[in-house]
FIBAKE-121400 format. One record per residue (C-alpha): x negated, z negated, y. Coordinates in steps of 0.1 Angstrom, whole numbers, padded with zeros to 4 digits, always signed. Layout:
N
XZY...
// end
This chain:
665
+0051-0320+0184+0036-0289+0167+0058-0292+0136+0089-0296+0157+0080-0267+0179+0074-0245+0148+0107-0254+0132+0126-0248+0164+0111-0213+0168+0120-0205+0132+0156-0216+0137+0158-0196+0169+0145-0165+0150+0172-0171+0124+0199-0174+0151+0187-0142+0169+0185-0122+0136+0219-0133+0123+0237-0127+0156+0219-0094+0161+0229-0082+0127+0265-0090+0133+0264-0073+0167+0246-0043+0153+0272-0037+0125+0301-0043+0149+0286-0018+0174+0281+0008+0147+0318+0005+0136+0331+0004+0172+0305+0020+0196+0299-0001+0227+0272+0001+0253+0272-0036+0258+0271-0042+0221+0241-0019+0217+0223-0035+0245+0228-0070+0230+0218-0058+0196+0185-0046+0211+0180-0078+0230+0185-0099+0199+0160-0077+0180+0134-0083+0206+0142-0120+0207+0138-0122+0169+0104-0106+0172+0093-0129+0200+0103-0161+0182+0085-0149+0151+0054-0141+0171+0054-0175+0188+0059-0193+0154+0028-0175+0140+0008-0184+0171+0019-0220+0168+0007-0221+0132-0026-0205+0141-0031-0232+0168-0024-0259+0142-0049-0243+0117-0076-0240+0143-0071-0275+0157-0068-0289+0122-0034-0305+0128-0029-0320+0093+0005-0333+0103+0018-0298+0097+0024-0295+0059+0009-0260+0056-0023-0270+0074-0025-0300+0051-0022-0277+0022-0048-0250+0032-0067-0263+0061-0102-0278+0061-0127-0288+0087-0156-0275+0066-0146-0238+0064-0157-0213+0090-0134-0204+0119-0126-0170+0104-0114-0187+0072-0091-0210+0092-0076-0179+0110-0069-0159+0078-0056-0191+0061-0023-0181+0077-0017-0157+0048-0038-0174+0022-0009-0194+0006+0028-0190-0002+0045-0205+0028+0021-0190+0054+0024-0156+0039+0062-0157+0044+0056-0167+0080+0032-0138+0084+0057-0115+0068+0082-0125+0095+0056-0116+0122+0050-0082+0107+0088-0076+0104+0093-0087+0140+0067-0062+0152+0082-0033+0131+0118-0041+0142+0109-0044+0179+0088-0012+0179+0114+0008+0160+0142-0005+0182+0122+0003+0214+0112+0038+0203+0147+0048+0192+0167+0029+0219+0180+0061+0235+0182+0082+0203+0208+0087+0176+0236+0065+0191+0257+0069+0159+0230+0056+0136+0209+0031+0154+0233+0001+0157+0238+0002+0120+0200+0005+0114+0193-0025+0137+0220-0044+0119+0203-0038+0085+0169-0047+0099+0181-0079+0114+0200-0088+0082+0167-0086+0064+0150-0106+0092+0177-0133+0089+0170-0137+0052+0133-0142+0057+0140-0166+0087+0163-0186+0063+0135-0186+0037+0112-0201+0063+0137-0226+0076+0148-0236+0040+0127-0233+0009+0093-0225+0025+0092-0249+0055+0056-0243+0066+0062-0266+0096+0074-0296+0076+0059-0329+0090+0034-0350+0071+0041-0386+0081+0006-0400+0074-0017-0370+0075-0052-0371+0059-0083-0365+0080-0092-0333+0062-0077-0308+0038-0087-0288+0007-0091-0254+0024-0076-0222+0010-0081-0207-0024-0119-0203-0029-0114-0167-0042-0100-0159-0007-0131-0173+0010-0155-0152-0010-0153-0118+0007-0144-0103+0041-0119-0079+0025-0094-0108+0024-0094-0106+0062-0079-0071+0062-0063-0066+0027-0032-0088+0032-0024-0075+0067-0025-0040+0054-0004-0049+0024+0022-0067+0045+0023-0038+0069+0030-0015+0040+0055-0037+0023+0074-0050+0054+0073-0015+0070+0096-0002+0042+0124-0022+0059+0126+0004+0087+0133+0035+0066+0156+0013+0044+0177+0005+0075+0177+0042+0086+0188+0054+0051+0216+0028+0051+0226+0040+0086+0228+0076+0073+0250+0065+0045+0273+0045+0068+0276+0074+0092+0279+0099+0064+0254+0124+0077+0217+0131+0074+0206+0159+0096+0171+0172+0105+0172+0152+0138+0175+0119+0118+0154+0127+0088+0123+0130+0111+0122+0094+0123+0131+0082+0087+0101+0102+0074+0078+0091+0102+0084+0054+0097+0081+0059+0059+0048+0077+0065+0035+0048+0086+0043+0023+0059+0029+0046+0032-0004+0049+0051-0007+0011+0052+0003+0006+0016-0021+0033+0004-0050+0015+0021-0038-0019+0009-0037-0009-0027-0073+0004-0026-0085-0025-0005-0071-0048-0031-0090-0028-0058-0121-0030-0037-0117-0067-0033-0113-0072-0071-0144-0050-0076-0165-0069-0052-0153-0105-0060-0139-0109-0095-0171-0099-0113-0157-0080-0143-0169-0046-0129-0135-0029-0125-0111-0022-0097-0077-0018-0114-0065-0038-0145-0027-0030-0145-0022-0066-0134+0016-0072-0128+0010-0080-0091-0012-0048-0087+0017-0029-0102+0041-0045-0078+0023-0027-0049+0019+0005-0068+0056+0009-0077+0070+0013-0041+0040+0036-0033+0051+0059-0061+0087+0062-0049+0077+0063-0012+0054+0093-0020+0082+0110-0038+0106+0104-0009+0081+0119+0016+0080+0151-0004+0117+0153-0010+0122+0147+0028+0104+0180+0033+0131+0198+0013+0158+0181+0033+0142+0194+0065+0134+0229+0053+0165+0237+0031+0190+0209+0037+0190+0199+0000+0183+0166-0019+0197+0145+0009+0213+0119-0014+0182+0120-0037+0159+0113-0007+0181+0084+0004+0181+0069-0031+0143+0071-0032+0141+0053+0001+0165+0026-0010+0146+0022-0043+0113+0019-0024+0126-0011-0004+0141-0027-0035+0108-0024-0053+0090-0041-0024+0114-0070-0027+0108-0070-0065+0071-0070-0058+0075-0099-0034+0094-0118-0061+0067-0111-0087+0040-0124-0063+0058-0155-0051+0078-0167-0080+0050-0179-0103+0065-0159-0132+0032-0140-0136-0002-0156-0141-0023-0135-0118-0053-0140-0095-0032-0121-0069-0001-0143-0072+0010-0176-0056+0022-0207-0074+0058-0214-0086+0083-0227-0061+0119-0225-0050+0110-0194-0029+0109-0172-0060+0146-0178-0070+0157-0174-0034+0140-0140-0032+0156-0130-0065+0190-0138-0050+0182-0116-0020+0170-0088-0043+0203-0090-0062+0223-0089-0029+0203-0059-0016+0207-0041-0049+0244-0046-0049+0247-0036-0012+0227-0004-0020+0247+0005-0051+0281+0000-0033+0269+0020-0003+0257+0048-0026+0289+0048-0046+0311+0050-0016+0291+0073+0008+0264+0094-0010+0289+0123-0015+0292+0126+0023+0255+0137+0025+0264+0172+0013+0237+0199+0008+0235+0227+0034+0214+0250+0012+0203+0254-0024+0172+0252-0045+0158+0284-0059+0154+0287-0096+0124+0301-0114+0087+0298-0103+0087+0286-0067+0074+0259-0044+0110+0245-0044+0110+0239-0081+0075+0224-0081+0086+0199-0054+0115+0189-0078+0092+0187-0108+0067+0166-0088+0095+0142-0078+0106+0138-0114+0071+0131-0124+0068+0104-0097+0101+0088-0110+0088+0090-0146+0056+0073-0135+0076+0046-0117+0098+0039-0147+0067+0038-0170+0049+0012-0148+0081-0008-0141+0090-0010-0178+0055-0022-0188+0056-0048-0160+0091-0062-0163+0096-0059-0201+0077-0091-0209+0099-0111-0185+0131-0097-0201+0118-0106-0236+0110-0141-0224+0144-0146-0207+0163-0133-0238+0143-0147-0267+0121-0174-0251+0090-0157-0265+0060-0149-0243+0044-0115-0246+0023-0092-0225+0019-0054-0221-0017-0046-0218-0039-0018-0205-0036+0004-0236+0001+0010-0229-0004+0018-0192-0034+0041-0199-0017+0059-0227+0014+0068-0207+0002+0069-0171-0029+0091-0176-0010+0122-0189+0015+0118-0160-0013+0115-0135-0030+0146-0148+0003+0164-0147+0008+0154-0111-0026+0167-0102-0017+0200-0118+0016+0202-0099-0002+0193-0067-0022+0225-0071+0005+0249-0084+0032+0239-0059+0014+0247-0026+0000+0280-0042+0036+0293-0048+0058+0307-0021+0091+0292-0010+0118+0310-0029+0115+0328-0062+0080+0342-0067+0075+0377-0081+0050+0384-0109+0026+0399-0084+0028+0368-0062+0023+0346-0092-0009+0364-0102-0022+0363-0066-0014+0326-0062-0026+0312-0096-0055+0334-0108-0081+0328-0080-0080+0290-0082-0089+0292-0119-0125+0298-0106-0126+0264-0090-0110+0248-0120-0136+0263-0144-0165+0255-0121-0157+0218-0117-0149+0213-0154-0181+0231-0164-0201+0208-0140-0185+0178-0156-0192+0190-0191-0229+0197-0182-0232+0161-0168-0220+0147-0201-0182+0144-0197-0166+0146-0231-0133+0127-0227-0105+0152-0230-0084+0137-0202-0114+0135-0179-0121+0172-0186-0085+0180-0178-0086+0160-0146-0117+0179-0135-0101+0212-0145-0069+0206-0126-0088+0189-0098-0109+0220-0093-0078+0242-0093-0060+0219-0068-0091+0216-0046-0094+0253-0042-0057+0257-0035-0058+0229-0010-0087+0242+0010-0073+0277+0009-0039+0266+0022-0055+0243+0047-0075+0271+0064-0049+0299+0058-0036+0298+0093-0072+0300+0106-0079+0331+0086-0046+0347+0097-0054+0341+0134-0089+0354+0130-0076+0386+0114-0045+0391+0137-0060+0381+0170-0098+0385+0166-0104+0349+0175-0136+0331+0165-0134+0304+0138-0136+0275+0163-0108+0288+0185-0087+0299+0156-0091+0264+0139-0082+0246+0171-0051+0267+0177-0040+0265+0141-0044+0228+0136-0027+0221+0170+0003+0242+0161+0005+0231+0125-0011+0197+0126+0015+0181+0103+0008+0208+0076-0029+0203+0081-0027+0166+0078-0007+0169+0045-0035+0190+0030-0061+0165+0041-0041+0139+0021-0040+0162-0009-0078+0167-0006-0083+0130-0006-0060+0125-0035-0078+0151-0056-0111+0132-0050-0095+0098-0058-0081+0110-0091-0113+0127-0101-0134+0096-0092-0110+0074-0111-0113+0097-0142-0151+0098-0141-0157+0061-0133-0133+0050-0160-0149+0070-0188-0185+0077-0179-0199+0042-0170-0224+0022-0191-0229-0015-0194-0251-0042-0209-0251-0080-0212-0285-0097-0211-0300-0132-0208-0332-0131-0188-0359-0157-0182-0378-0158-0149-0401-0128-0147-0384-0109-0176-0373-0073-0171-0344-0053-0186-0334-0016-0183-0302+0003-0182-0303+0040-0178-0328+0048-0150-0327+0012-0136-0352-0016-0142-0341-0051-0133-0365-0081-0131-0352-0117-0127-0375-0131-0100-0359-0166-0100-0330-0186-0087-0325-0202-0054-0301-0227-0039-0279-0221-0008-0260-0248+0009-0231-0240+0032-0205-0264+0047-0177-0252+0024-0197-0244-0008-0229-0248-0027-0243-0216-0043-0270-0207-0068-0283-0171-0063-0302-0151-0088-0329-0129-0073-0330-0097-0092-0356-0070-0081-0342-0035-0088-0360-0002-0091-0348+0032-0102-0372+0056-0119-0401+0035-0106-0389+0034-0070-0379+0000-0056-0343-0004-0044-0348-0039-0031-0334-0072-0043-0298-0079-0054-0284-0115-0051-0254-0122-0074-0243-0158-0071-0224-0187-0085-0206-0208-0059-0192-0243-0064-0164-0253-0040-0156-0290-0034-0120-0289-0048-0127-0264-0076-0136-0276-0110-0153-0244-0122-0179-0224-0102-0169-0189-0090-0191-0159-0094-0198-0133-0068-0213-0100-0081-0239-0080-0062-0234-0042-0059-0259-0015-0050-0237+0012-0038-0246+0049-0038-0227+0082-0034-0231+0091-0071-0230+0057-0088-0231+0019-0083-0253-0006-0099-0232-0037-0105-0246-0072-0114-0225-0102-0122-0237-0136-0134-0222-0150-0166-0242-0182-0167-0273-0201-0157-0290-0218-0186-0320-0237-0174-0346-0212-0162-0327-0182-0175-0297-0163-0162-0270-0144-0181-0261-0110-0164-0235-0084-0169-0251-0051-0158-0230-0020-0152-0235+0015-0139-0203+0027-0124-0203+0064-0114-0183+0078-0085-0166+0045-0075-0176+0047-0038-0157+0080-0036-0125+0061-0043-0129+0041-0011-0141+0072+0009-0113+0095-0003-0087+0068+0004-0099+0068+0040-0095+0106+0040-0059+0102+0028-0051+0077+0055-0067+0100+0081-0046+0129+0068-0015+0107+0072-0024+0099+0107-0031+0136+0115+0004+0145+0102+0020+0116+0121+0005+0124+0156+0025+0155+0164+0057+0139+0153+0051+0109+0176+0043+0132+0205+0073+0153+0198+0096+0123+0197+0082+0110+0229+0086+0144+0247+0121+0146+0234+0131+0112+0247+0146+0123+0280+0167+0149+0263+0177+0124+0236+0185+0099+0262+0213+0121+0274+0228+0120+0239+0233+0083+0244+0259+0090+0271+0285+0091+0243+0277+0055+0235+0275+0045+0271+0308+0061+0279+0326+0042+0251+0320+0008+0268
// end
């Protein structure tokens, strides 16, 4: 019964999405109130069927219904309940089903929020969204088939990948990643609608930017949560390895960040409309490319799924989406004419353009290093890989340049700056630059790129804080208000600007923390017998012995390591090796003592009788990567709130604009 119900719901979602896409495009071409109403109804129906299909799968996982093929593949009676729940996105077919759920939520929310706005654009946008939804519904109904029936089901299953059971971050990382990836469908549809209509005004760039910002927030958090998971689970002591699947999430983040900045120029000066649309389209195409990389099996990665027919099907969709985007751009991009012009010479306008070009260069660099091995293998049949040296050599200078532009741009005025304005804008932040670089040098930083990152980071930090509180100072001088009142009024009136500078502040800290942690750490490999002690820096580590831990889904051996720093006890760390029933090799789980300035990281290499082999690392500033990412997400939310309030307040007025659509029925 459950397999039949699940398959029926998927087919109904496919029917609703296909019909809704056709109705949406038809209504865009020939406006009709009835057509628009049915397009919305079918969008909600698609979302409802996808939600019910996901609930059906969760029921099957929790009740251990092994007649459902996906449950037979990832289910197990031995795993905890929380593992059964998150098993929905632990393997290939279930992850596609979860993708459909997230897409349904996005499509229904976007359709509901903009139901009475932009009557020229929205039918086209819904048509594009539901066309994407129809593809993923087809993927579930055809190649994936998570609800296929097992005729003679076993009494138990193998459970999900053991790596996904090792840490709670796998509960939240995939939902954030899918919310970032799938969310890019919404700005993609809006950008396509702008091209089809032939106009991109300020009234429409705002919802496009807002939905892009929502997805950007999720994707930012997802990338760092993935790095945090790798740091806490994989045991090699790092958080980013330029793995192809890691790059797959980083690529759309780069173009989305560029699009958010270029959208500001569209709003402020009416320029770069076509360029902004291209960046939005590229962002969506890169998410589909990333989906192909993760689900095709062409890359051997801890983050990727196994090879299946799903990969080639996604590749066909990527080719179709790319062709549709190129044809649309070729035919319609000229209709998005500029209403203003960019200033030449030193100005904030030019810095925005330079920053956009750096983001595109960064994207091309990462894309080339990620995809080039596949091209070589396809053309010559020879396997090769592009390693970390390539990425570090090319990406580090670009990242440092972006950090510099992040400081110089906001310091300059809109329009061409005079020599006096240049001196006033660029000389004071040199104090912050020199102070931070000097502090780093005094603490032992000698790597040139790290010194430059601290130098430009100090410059950008001073500019960011100055610009963040500039409206506060102006109100205090002009109106004699106290700091608290001036701050409240300034951030209420300019909350989007304030949120943007919070994001910049978090980004400065992230880049500085990455630079320091990548070059200033220390490590040691050691084999200890029970009772023996080793030292690394100020830390003393004593192996107190091993202990066994038995759980229903795994058997673990823990190493008890007593830790002290400069003679003061920090307690006991418990790195472990876990053996899962269906896993040939044991899986290590490191133990991390986290501090604001540095982490002590212990990972087990082996147990050899009464001794243990340990990898010991001191990783400085790593915790600030996680903290600063939360700051960036907070800044994005702060910038988003006034836009959402504004659109809600404007809804009654916007609703009257829909009279044109209603009147055409």
